[in-house]
C-alpha positions as CSV (number, residue, x, y, z in Angstrom):
1,X,-115.4,4.6,-123.4
2,X,-113.2,5.9,-120.3
3,X,-113.6,5.1,-116.7
4,X,-116.9,3.1,-116.2
5,X,-119.6,3.5,-113.4
6,X,-121.7,0.8,-111.2
7,X,-125.2,1.0,-111.8
8,X,-128.2,-0.8,-110.5
9,X,-132.1,-1.1,-112.0
10,X,-134.4,1.2,-109.7
11,X,-137.5,-1.2,-109.6
12,X,-139.8,1.8,-108.9
13,X,-138.8,3.6,-112.1
14,X,-138.9,0.5,-114.4
15,X,-136.0,0.5,-116.6
16,X,-134.2,3.3,-115.2
17,X,-130.7,3.1,-114.2
18,X,-128.8,5.1,-111.5
19,X,-125.3,5.2,-110.6
20,X,-124.8,3.0,-107.6
21,X,-121.5,5.0,-106.8
22,X,-120.8,8.8,-106.5
23,X,-119.6,10.7,-109.5
24,X,-115.9,10.5,-109.9
25,X,-115.4,7.2,-108.4
26,X,-113.7,4.4,-110.7
27,X,-116.3,1.7,-110.5
28,X,-116.6,-0.3,-113.5
29,X,-119.5,-2.8,-113.1
30,X,-123.1,-2.4,-114.2
31,X,-125.5,-4.6,-112.1
32,X,-128.7,-5.5,-113.9
33,X,-131.4,-7.9,-113.0
34,X,-131.8,-10.9,-115.4
35,X,-133.6,-10.2,-118.8
36,X,-132.7,-8.9,-122.2
37,X,-131.1,-5.4,-122.7
38,X,-130.4,-3.4,-125.4
39,X,-127.0,-1.6,-125.2
40,X,-126.0,1.6,-127.4
41,X,-122.9,3.4,-127.8
42,X,-121.6,6.1,-129.8
43,X,-118.0,7.2,-130.5
44,X,-116.2,9.8,-132.5
45,X,-113.2,7.7,-133.2
46,X,-111.2,10.7,-131.6
47,X,-109.2,11.3,-128.2
48,X,-110.1,15.2,-128.7
49,X,-113.9,15.3,-130.3
50,X,-116.8,15.1,-127.8
51,X,-119.4,12.7,-128.4
52,X,-122.8,14.4,-129.0
53,X,-125.5,14.2,-126.6
54,X,-128.5,12.2,-127.1
55,X,-132.1,12.3,-125.7
56,X,-132.4,9.0,-123.8
57,X,-136.2,8.6,-123.6
58,X,-137.2,5.0,-124.2
59,X,-140.5,3.4,-125.6
60,X,-140.8,-0.2,-124.7
61,X,-137.2,-0.5,-124.0
62,X,-135.9,1.3,-127.2
63,X,-134.9,4.5,-127.7
64,X,-137.8,6.6,-129.5
65,X,-137.9,8.2,-132.9
66,X,-137.6,11.8,-131.5
67,X,-134.5,11.0,-129.5
68,X,-132.6,13.2,-132.0
69,X,-130.9,16.0,-130.1
70,X,-127.9,15.6,-132.0
71,X,-128.0,19.1,-134.0
72,X,-124.3,19.5,-133.3
73,X,-123.3,16.8,-135.6
74,X,-120.6,18.1,-138.2
75,X,-118.8,17.1,-141.3
76,X,-114.9,16.4,-140.7
77,X,-115.5,13.6,-137.6
78,X,-115.8,9.9,-138.1
79,X,-119.0,9.0,-136.1
80,X,-119.1,5.4,-135.1
81,X,-122.2,3.5,-133.7
82,X,-122.8,0.2,-132.0
83,X,-126.1,-1.5,-131.0
84,X,-126.3,-5.0,-129.3
85,X,-129.2,-6.8,-127.7
86,X,-128.0,-9.2,-124.8
87,X,-129.7,-11.4,-122.6
88,X,-128.5,-11.1,-119.0
89,X,-128.2,-13.7,-116.1
90,X,-128.4,-11.9,-112.7
91,X,-125.5,-12.6,-110.7
92,X,-123.5,-13.7,-113.4
93,X,-120.1,-11.6,-114.7
94,X,-121.0,-11.1,-118.5
95,X,-119.2,-9.1,-121.1
96,X,-121.4,-7.3,-123.9
97,X,-119.2,-7.0,-127.1
98,X,-120.1,-3.9,-129.1
99,X,-119.3,-3.8,-132.8
100,X,-118.8,-0.2,-134.0
101,X,-119.9,1.0,-137.6
102,X,-119.1,4.2,-139.2
103,X,-122.3,6.0,-139.9
104,X,-120.8,8.6,-142.2
105,X,-118.7,8.4,-145.4
106,X,-115.4,8.8,-146.4
107,X,-114.0,10.7,-149.9
108,X,-110.7,9.9,-150.7
109,X,-108.5,11.4,-153.8
110,X,-105.3,10.0,-154.8
111,X,-102.8,12.4,-156.8
112,X,-100.5,10.6,-159.1
113,X,-97.5,12.1,-160.6
114,X,-95.6,11.3,-164.1
115,X,-92.3,11.9,-165.8
116,X,-94.4,14.8,-167.5
117,X,-96.0,16.2,-164.6
118,X,-93.4,16.3,-161.8
119,X,-91.0,18.6,-159.9
120,X,-88.5,20.6,-161.6
121,X,-85.4,18.4,-160.0
122,X,-84.7,15.3,-157.9
123,X,-84.2,17.7,-155.0
124,X,-87.4,19.5,-155.4
125,X,-89.2,16.1,-155.7
126,X,-87.6,15.2,-152.1
127,X,-89.0,18.4,-150.7
128,X,-92.3,18.7,-153.0
129,X,-95.0,20.3,-151.0
130,X,-98.4,18.8,-150.3
131,X,-101.3,19.7,-152.6
132,X,-104.1,21.7,-151.1
133,X,-107.4,19.9,-151.9
134,X,-111.0,20.9,-151.3
135,X,-114.1,19.1,-151.8
136,X,-117.8,19.8,-151.9
137,X,-119.6,18.7,-148.8
138,X,-123.0,17.9,-147.4
139,X,-125.0,20.3,-145.8
140,X,-125.4,19.6,-142.0
141,X,-128.2,22.0,-141.4
142,X,-130.7,20.7,-138.9
143,X,-129.1,17.3,-138.9
144,X,-129.6,14.5,-136.4
145,X,-128.8,10.9,-135.7
146,X,-131.1,8.1,-134.0
147,X,-129.7,6.5,-131.0
148,X,-131.4,3.3,-131.8
149,X,-129.8,2.7,-135.0
150,X,-127.2,5.2,-135.9
151,X,-129.2,6.7,-138.9
152,X,-128.6,10.3,-140.1
153,X,-131.7,12.4,-141.0
154,X,-132.6,15.8,-141.9
155,X,-136.4,16.1,-141.5
156,X,-137.7,12.8,-142.4
157,X,-134.9,12.2,-145.1
158,X,-132.1,9.7,-144.9
159,X,-128.9,11.2,-146.1
160,X,-127.9,14.9,-146.5
161,X,-128.3,17.3,-149.4
162,X,-125.0,18.9,-150.7
163,X,-123.9,22.4,-149.7
164,X,-123.6,24.8,-152.7
165,X,-120.2,26.0,-153.3
166,X,-120.4,27.5,-156.9
167,X,-121.2,26.2,-160.4
168,X,-118.2,27.0,-162.3
169,X,-114.8,25.6,-162.1
170,X,-113.1,28.8,-162.1
171,X,-115.1,30.2,-159.5
172,X,-115.5,27.9,-156.8
173,X,-116.2,29.2,-153.1
174,X,-113.7,27.2,-151.1
175,X,-115.0,28.7,-148.0
176,X,-118.2,26.4,-148.5
177,X,-116.3,23.5,-149.4
178,X,-114.2,21.1,-147.0
179,X,-110.6,21.0,-146.6
180,X,-109.2,17.5,-147.2
181,X,-106.2,16.0,-145.1
182,X,-103.2,15.3,-147.5
183,X,-100.5,12.6,-146.7
184,X,-97.6,11.6,-149.0
185,X,-97.5,7.7,-149.6
186,X,-95.0,5.7,-151.4
187,X,-91.6,6.7,-152.7
188,X,-90.0,9.5,-154.8
189,X,-88.6,8.2,-158.1
190,X,-85.9,10.9,-159.6
191,X,-87.8,13.9,-160.2
192,X,-91.2,12.2,-159.9
193,X,-92.6,13.1,-156.4
194,X,-94.4,10.6,-154.1
195,X,-98.0,10.2,-154.6
196,X,-100.4,12.2,-152.2
197,X,-103.8,10.9,-150.7
198,X,-106.4,13.6,-149.6
199,X,-108.9,12.2,-147.1
200,X,-112.3,13.8,-145.7
201,X,-114.9,12.1,-143.4
202,X,-118.4,13.9,-144.1
203,X,-122.0,12.8,-143.4
204,X,-123.8,10.8,-145.8
205,X,-124.8,12.4,-149.2
206,X,-128.0,11.3,-150.4
207,X,-128.3,9.8,-153.8
208,X,-129.7,11.9,-156.8
209,X,-129.7,11.3,-160.8
210,X,-126.4,12.9,-162.3
211,X,-125.3,14.4,-158.8
212,X,-121.6,15.6,-159.2
213,X,-119.6,17.0,-156.6
214,X,-116.9,19.5,-157.2
215,X,-113.3,19.2,-156.3
216,X,-110.5,21.4,-156.4
217,X,-106.7,20.7,-156.2
218,X,-103.8,23.1,-156.1
219,X,-100.1,21.8,-156.5
220,X,-97.4,24.1,-156.2
221,X,-93.9,23.9,-158.3
222,X,-95.4,21.5,-160.8
223,X,-93.6,21.2,-164.0
224,X,-95.7,20.0,-166.7
225,X,-94.1,19.0,-169.8
226,X,-91.3,21.2,-170.9
227,X,-92.9,24.3,-169.4
228,X,-91.3,25.8,-166.3
229,X,-92.4,24.7,-162.6
230,X,-95.6,26.6,-161.7
231,X,-98.7,26.3,-159.4
232,X,-101.3,24.4,-161.0
233,X,-105.0,24.2,-160.3
234,X,-107.1,21.4,-161.2
235,X,-111.1,21.6,-160.7
236,X,-113.3,18.8,-161.7
237,X,-116.5,17.0,-160.6
238,X,-116.9,13.5,-158.8
239,X,-119.8,11.3,-159.9
240,X,-122.1,11.0,-156.7
241,X,-125.1,10.1,-158.5
242,X,-125.4,6.8,-156.4
243,X,-124.8,9.1,-153.1
244,X,-121.9,8.8,-150.6
245,X,-123.5,6.3,-148.5
246,X,-122.8,5.3,-144.7
247,X,-119.8,3.2,-144.1
248,X,-118.4,3.5,-147.5
249,X,-115.1,5.0,-148.8
250,X,-115.3,6.4,-152.0
251,X,-111.7,6.7,-153.7
252,X,-110.8,8.5,-156.8
253,X,-107.5,9.5,-158.4
254,X,-106.1,12.3,-160.1
255,X,-103.9,11.3,-162.8
256,X,-101.2,13.4,-163.9
257,X,-99.5,12.7,-167.3
258,X,-98.2,15.9,-168.9
259,X,-101.3,17.2,-171.1
260,X,-103.1,14.3,-170.3
261,X,-105.2,15.1,-167.2
262,X,-108.0,12.9,-166.0
263,X,-110.0,11.5,-162.6
264,X,-110.7,8.1,-162.3
265,X,-113.7,6.4,-161.7
266,X,-114.6,5.7,-158.0
267,X,-113.6,2.6,-156.3
268,X,-114.7,1.7,-152.4
269,X,-112.2,0.5,-150.1
270,X,-112.3,-1.3,-146.7
271,X,-115.3,0.2,-145.0
272,X,-117.9,-1.7,-146.9
273,X,-118.9,-2.2,-150.6
274,X,-120.4,0.6,-152.7
275,X,-120.9,1.9,-156.3
276,X,-118.6,3.2,-159.0
277,X,-118.9,6.2,-161.0
278,X,-116.9,8.7,-163.4
279,X,-115.6,12.2,-163.0
280,X,-115.7,14.8,-165.7
281,X,-115.1,18.6,-166.4
282,X,-111.5,18.8,-165.4
283,X,-109.8,22.1,-165.9
284,X,-106.2,23.0,-165.3
285,X,-105.1,26.4,-164.9
286,X,-101.3,27.4,-164.1
287,X,-100.5,30.7,-162.1
288,X,-98.1,33.4,-163.4
289,X,-95.5,32.5,-160.9
290,X,-93.0,29.8,-162.2
291,X,-90.0,28.5,-160.6
292,X,-87.1,26.7,-162.5
């Protein structure tokens, strides 16, 4: 949070807090009477994305259930939420520590190359382009967040439905999918390019039996086996039957080994523990344009 303000309790208005200094001044203190207070904070974990507005109406000292004017929530932002109840002693300086948690989920795909699925040469491996990766995403229509606990809902349901992007590997609508951010990791080994990791943050996906989410990967100038280098498109489905839950990073791997192409099961990394799954329905199509 940038710049703080000095606040005082207005006894005539119950728990209403009003700024003690004019807007624009650089006061940093909050002056409260003795008592127990709830502190709530939201961040976008970004220096450019604005924090969504909230209804600050309270009931018995807690944000009410209808404090949900956050319909501007979107995928692609790492929303963070913190809440803490703290006893305040009037007249003493206190710091209130806030521990933020991710209220969204993260999907991550690692692309692993091999001697039989590589660049055309060592020079080409050094200059190998980043893949383009799209993943099916959650439908954020009418989504809101509770300020009191950071819970994301649609209607009265926890978690979001999926956004339709088509039902066939060769006819996916990438306009309805989310484009993932891709970075290179590790080292180039001969003609084998460095691995690549695609990442995307989205609002949580509700669990649903047998739910699978589409993913599409386009890799340019890839030499598979003895064939000339060409653009290959891999489409498959990520097992998400247990949902993609708040605070979880669901990691998958696309393993390229010549004619053996597969997605690994999912593992959950450092956000918090989650569940595992499998991926299936992989297809590989290469373009007619090749490079030597």
